[in-house]
C-alpha positions, 0 to 999 in steps of 0.5 A: 304346300304339299303334305310331306309326311314322315310315315311315323305321324299316325299316332293310333295306328303308330300304337297299334302298327309299330310301337305297342306290343303285339300279341301272337295271334292278333294285330292288337297291342297288348292291354293296358295303358300307354303314354305317348308324346310326338313331335315332327318338323319339316325344314325347307321354304315354299319353293324347295318343298314344291321341288322336293327339297327338305328335310323333315324329323322326328322324335317320339317316346311311349311308355308301355303298361309295364313300365318299361319306355322307349324314345325313337327318332326318324328323318326324311331326306330329299334332294329331289321327287325320286332321291330320298333317304329314310332313317329310323332308330330307337332306343329302349334305355331312354334317359328319365321320364316326367309326367304331369297328371299321367301325362308324358311330358318330357325325357331326358337326352337320349341317343338314339342309332339312326338306320337306313330303313331301305338298306339296313345300314347304320348311318348316325347317332342322334340325341333326342329330348323333350319339355313339353307342357299340357296346353289346351283341353283334353279330348276323349274317344272311346271306340272298339275295333274288331279283327277277324283272322281268315285262318281260323275264323276268330274274331277279335273285338278291342275296345280302346279309350283314348285322350289326346291333348296338345303340349306346348314347348320343345323337342329336340333332335340332334341339337335342333329345337322342333317346336311345332308340328307339320302346319304349325300344330302343337305337340301330340299328346295321348294316353291309351287304354286298351282292353284285353281282346275278347275272343269269338270262335266258330264252333 
């Protein structure tokens, strides 16, 4: 079956590009710890997917290092290869979060206003929530990312520490349970720690 991925699924890229606070002079999130849980669900049978007829929904939540929280939801509805509607929205006043040894495992029912990502028009309000438990082992990955600002010539280096875990449970999207990710994978849970960027500029 074709991979029909909604453009919200890369956890690390999501943190760096669209969710985490970004300093004015870099593409990096502010230093600190981010806790993140997400899932998405593709609804179609094999024939429908092959004909690009499907609905794909996703919800995720994140807690920033300053304690602020956000819940987001998105949907892609496709009726043929040329007709797709993309919806997305976030709420900065989500329901209560709960944690298990530092892992974000659930959040209470939260209403999210969606908009058409092309036109910007409001489309609908959905309700999302989660109840997930840690399942399986924890994987860790450390890396350093280097970025050079072509305008100033300054080089930024950020040390990144990631912990990944799978979750077992359910996330709900407007009354529909999303028990599994694409290809039957369980929910993705992540704790990411970003250092303060080290900056080196030409003299």
